[in-house]
C-alpha positions as CSV (number, residue, x, y, z in Angstrom):
1,Q,-15.0,29.0,-17.9
2,I,-11.3,27.9,-17.9
3,H,-11.6,28.0,-21.7
4,H,-12.8,31.7,-21.6
5,A,-9.9,32.6,-19.3
6,M,-7.4,31.0,-21.6
7,E,-9.0,32.9,-24.5
8,D,-8.5,36.2,-22.6
9,M,-4.8,35.3,-22.2
10,A,-4.6,34.6,-25.9
11,R,-6.3,37.9,-26.7
12,W,-3.8,39.7,-24.5
13,Q,-0.9,38.0,-26.2
14,H,-2.3,38.9,-29.6
15,S,-3.0,42.5,-28.7
16,T,0.6,43.0,-27.4
17,G,2.3,41.1,-30.2
18,V,3.9,38.9,-27.7
19,N,3.8,35.1,-27.8
20,P,5.6,33.5,-24.8
21,A,5.2,30.1,-26.5
22,K,7.7,31.0,-29.1
23,T,11.3,30.0,-28.4
24,S,12.6,33.3,-29.7
25,N,11.0,36.7,-30.0
26,K,12.4,39.9,-31.5
27,K,10.5,42.1,-29.1
28,L,11.6,40.6,-25.9
29,I,14.8,39.4,-24.2
30,D,14.9,35.9,-22.8
31,S,14.3,37.0,-19.2
32,E,11.2,38.9,-20.2
33,L,9.9,35.9,-22.1
34,N,10.6,33.6,-19.2
35,K,8.7,35.9,-16.8
36,L,5.7,35.8,-19.2
37,R,5.9,32.0,-19.4
38,L,6.0,31.8,-15.6
39,T,3.1,34.2,-15.2
40,F,0.8,32.6,-17.7
41,G,1.8,29.1,-16.6
42,F,1.0,30.1,-13.0
43,L,-2.5,31.4,-14.1
44,E,-3.2,28.3,-16.1
45,Q,-2.5,26.1,-13.1
46,A,-4.4,28.5,-10.8
47,Y,-7.5,28.1,-13.1
48,R,-7.1,24.4,-13.1
49,H,-6.7,24.1,-9.3
50,H,-9.5,26.6,-8.6
51,P,-12.1,26.5,-11.4
52,D,-14.1,29.2,-9.6
53,L,-11.3,31.6,-10.2
54,A,-11.7,31.3,-14.0
55,K,-15.3,32.6,-13.5
56,T,-14.3,35.8,-11.7
57,K,-13.8,39.2,-13.2
58,L,-10.1,38.9,-12.6
59,A,-10.2,36.2,-15.2
60,T,-13.0,37.3,-17.5
61,D,-13.0,41.1,-17.5
62,L,-10.2,42.4,-19.7
63,P,-9.2,45.5,-17.6
64,Q,-9.2,43.3,-14.4
65,F,-7.4,40.5,-16.1
66,Y,-4.8,42.9,-17.5
67,T,-4.4,44.3,-13.9
68,L,-3.8,40.9,-12.5
69,V,-1.3,40.0,-15.2
70,T,0.7,43.2,-15.0
71,T,0.7,43.0,-11.2
72,L,2.1,39.5,-11.4
73,L,4.7,40.6,-14.0
74,S,5.8,43.8,-12.2
75,T,6.1,42.5,-8.6
76,D,7.7,39.7,-6.7
77,L,4.4,38.0,-5.8
78,L,5.3,34.9,-7.8
79,S,8.5,34.4,-5.8
80,R,7.3,35.8,-2.5
81,Y,4.4,33.3,-1.9
82,P,4.3,29.6,-2.6
83,H,2.1,29.2,-5.6
84,P,-0.8,27.3,-3.8
85,E,-1.0,30.2,-1.3
86,L,-0.9,32.9,-4.0
87,E,-3.7,31.1,-5.9
88,K,-5.8,31.2,-2.7
89,R,-5.0,34.8,-2.2
90,I,-6.1,35.7,-5.7
91,L,-9.3,33.7,-5.5
92,A,-10.2,35.2,-2.1
93,V,-9.6,38.8,-3.4
94,A,-11.5,38.0,-6.6
95,K,-14.5,36.9,-4.7
96,I,-14.5,40.1,-2.7
97,I,-14.1,42.2,-5.9
98,D,-17.0,40.2,-7.5
99,E,-19.1,40.7,-4.4
100,T,-19.7,37.0,-3.9
101,E,-17.9,37.3,-0.5
102,P,-18.4,40.2,2.0
103,T,-15.8,43.0,1.8
104,P,-13.9,43.5,5.1
105,A,-14.6,46.9,6.6
106,L,-11.0,47.9,6.3
107,W,-11.0,47.3,2.5
108,K,-14.4,48.8,1.6
109,R,-12.9,52.0,0.2
110,A,-10.1,50.2,-1.7
111,V,-12.4,47.6,-3.2
112,G,-14.8,50.4,-4.2
113,D,-11.9,52.4,-5.8
114,F,-10.8,49.2,-7.6
115,R,-14.3,48.6,-9.0
116,A,-14.6,52.3,-10.1
117,A,-11.2,52.3,-11.8
118,S,-12.2,49.1,-13.6
119,A,-15.5,50.5,-15.0
120,K,-14.6,53.6,-17.0
121,Q,-11.6,55.0,-18.9
122,T,-9.9,51.7,-18.1
123,T,-6.9,52.4,-20.4
124,H,-6.1,55.7,-18.6
125,P,-2.6,55.3,-17.1
126,S,-3.5,56.7,-13.7
127,K,-6.5,54.3,-13.4
128,R,-4.3,51.3,-14.5
129,E,-1.7,52.2,-11.9
130,K,-4.4,52.7,-9.2
131,R,-5.9,49.3,-10.0
132,Q,-2.5,47.7,-9.8
133,Q,-1.6,49.3,-6.5
134,I,-5.0,48.4,-4.9
135,L,-4.8,44.8,-6.1
136,L,-1.2,44.4,-4.8
137,R,-2.3,45.7,-1.4
138,L,-5.3,43.4,-1.2
139,L,-3.2,40.3,-2.3
140,N,-0.5,41.1,0.3
141,E,-3.0,41.8,3.1
142,M,-5.3,38.8,2.4
143,D,-5.2,36.2,5.1
144,V,-5.8,32.7,3.7
145,N,-4.8,30.7,6.7
């Protein structure tokens, strides 16, 4: 499953024309490239530390994976939380989204909205934004202690 998650990352890199492994890139400035390297390096480690995470839709379903990546890239999550804690937050939210763990009553609507926005017209900008807002909320509110 880790292999499939890594393939998803490679597909995303190919579809965007961005390869963070290159030392230089005409499309990105150094700070953007560094943020991509940090994000994908974090995900690679998260999949190694939590192999179950690599089996979730946040890793295997392209719209959900894209949402996770763009949320990590566009927010301060990677600097706000210690990486082991953020890995646990992502895994816990992923299990709720995948329905392998029960959804807390307070989150039922948000999780349902996330699933719906991930099912149809996934490239529509308003649905992408909605998925990202919901995921960010869930990750911030998740209690992993």
